[in-house]
C-alpha positions in Angstrom: 26.5 -32.7 -8.9 23.4 -30.7 -10.1 23.2 -29.6 -13.7 23.2 -25.8 -14.3 20.1 -24.5 -16.0 20.9 -23.2 -19.5 18.9 -20.2 -20.5 18.0 -20.3 -24.1 17.9 -17.0 -26.0 15.0 -16.4 -28.3 16.0 -17.5 -31.8 14.1 -14.6 -33.5 15.1 -11.7 -31.3 18.8 -10.8 -31.1 19.9 -9.9 -27.6 21.0 -6.2 -27.5 23.2 -4.7 -24.9 21.7 -2.0 -22.8 24.0 1.0 -23.0 21.6 3.9 -22.0 21.2 4.5 -18.3 18.1 6.1 -16.8 17.8 7.1 -13.2 15.1 8.6 -11.1 14.5 9.4 -7.4 11.8 8.1 -5.2 10.4 9.3 -1.9 10.6 6.9 1.1 6.9 6.1 0.7 7.2 5.4 -3.1 10.2 3.1 -2.5 8.5 1.3 0.4 5.4 0.7 -1.9 7.6 -0.7 -4.6 9.6 -2.9 -2.2 6.4 -4.3 -0.7 5.1 -5.1 -4.2 8.3 -6.8 -5.2 8.2 -8.9 -2.0 4.5 -9.7 -2.3 4.7 -10.9 -5.9 8.2 -12.5 -5.4 9.8 -10.4 -8.1 13.6 -10.9 -7.9 14.8 -8.6 -10.7 13.8 -5.0 -9.8 15.5 -3.5 -12.9 13.6 -5.7 -15.2 10.3 -5.0 -13.4 10.9 -1.2 -13.6 11.9 -1.3 -17.2 8.9 -3.4 -18.2 6.5 -1.2 -16.3 7.8 2.0 -17.9 7.9 0.6 -21.4 4.4 -0.9 -21.0 3.1 2.6 -20.1 4.9 4.2 -23.0 3.7 1.6 -25.5 0.1 1.9 -24.4 0.2 5.6 -24.8 1.8 5.4 -28.2 -0.8 2.9 -29.4 -3.6 5.1 -28.0 -2.2 8.2 -29.7 -1.7 6.4 -33.0 -3.2 8.6 -35.8 -6.5 7.3 -37.3 -8.7 8.3 -40.1 -11.4 9.4 -37.7 -11.3 11.4 -34.4 -11.6 9.4 -31.2 -14.9 11.0 -30.4 -16.4 9.9 -33.7 -15.1 6.4 -33.2 -16.6 6.3 -29.7 -19.9 7.3 -31.1 -19.8 4.4 -33.5 -19.2 1.8 -30.8 -22.5 0.6 -29.3 
């Protein structure tokens, strides 16, 4: 009899229950593109993939918009 794999939870991050549902609609073309991507990269958990993709975009934007002492244009001029 084969042993079951035991998934260990991270010791420093408590697991939180997801209680907020978000839904959105896709066109046939959008859905097809996503399904092809999932199949090509052998992604089995579509919900996890979508959640991580959305949160990655949100976090990148929040980090880019983080207030700084100088304007972005001034900082860009400083970088050579």
